[in-house]
C-alpha positions in Angstrom: -49.7 -49.9 -132.3 -53.4 -47.9 -132.0 -54.0 -49.7 -128.5 -53.8 -47.3 -125.6 -52.7 -48.6 -122.6 -53.5 -48.1 -119.3 -51.9 -48.9 -116.2 -54.0 -47.4 -113.6 -57.7 -47.6 -112.7 -60.4 -45.9 -112.8 -60.4 -45.9 -109.0 -56.8 -45.1 -109.1 -57.1 -42.0 -111.5 -59.9 -40.8 -109.2 -57.6 -40.7 -106.3 -54.5 -38.8 -108.4 -57.3 -36.3 -108.9 -57.9 -35.6 -105.9 -54.9 -35.5 -104.9 -53.8 -32.6 -107.4 -56.8 -30.9 -106.7 -56.0 -31.4 -102.9 -52.7 -29.7 -103.4 -53.3 -27.2 -106.0 -55.7 -25.4 -103.6 -52.9 -25.7 -100.7 -50.4 -24.6 -102.8 -52.9 -21.0 -104.6 -54.2 -20.6 -100.8 -50.2 -20.5 -99.5 -48.8 -18.1 -102.3 -51.7 -15.7 -101.5 -50.9 -15.9 -97.8 -47.8 -16.2 -98.4 -48.1 -12.0 -100.0 -50.5 -10.9 -98.0 -48.1 -11.7 -95.6 -45.2 -9.8 -97.3 -43.2 -13.1 -96.4 -39.0 -12.7 -98.1 -39.1 -14.3 -101.9 -36.8 -17.2 -100.7 -39.6 -17.9 -98.2 -42.5 -18.5 -101.4 -40.3 -20.7 -103.1 -41.9 -22.8 -101.0 -45.8 -23.3 -102.5 -42.8 -25.3 -105.8 -44.1 -28.7 -104.0 -47.0 -28.7 -103.7 -48.3 -26.8 -107.6 -45.5 -30.1 -107.9 -47.0 -32.7 -106.8 -50.4 -31.1 -108.2 -49.0 -30.7 -111.7 -48.0 -34.2 -110.9 -50.8 -36.0 -110.1 -53.5 -33.9 -112.3 -51.5 -34.7 -115.3 -50.7 -38.4 -114.3 -54.9 -39.2 -113.9 -55.4 -38.1 -117.1 -52.4 -39.5 -118.8 -54.0 -43.5 -117.2 -49.9 -43.4 -116.2 
């Protein structure tokens, strides 16, 4: 099979890429604030969720799925 299967269109890829960048920005800013304010390590696990969403959005936009 040489053809590439694309499950989402250009508009949806753009939306997922934007979601990925926004979630990445939120995750990095949240991590920075938690470190600066010396939050307990357990609270720092909160950054997992925005970074996970960022990864999903950016990978889905790149892979067109």
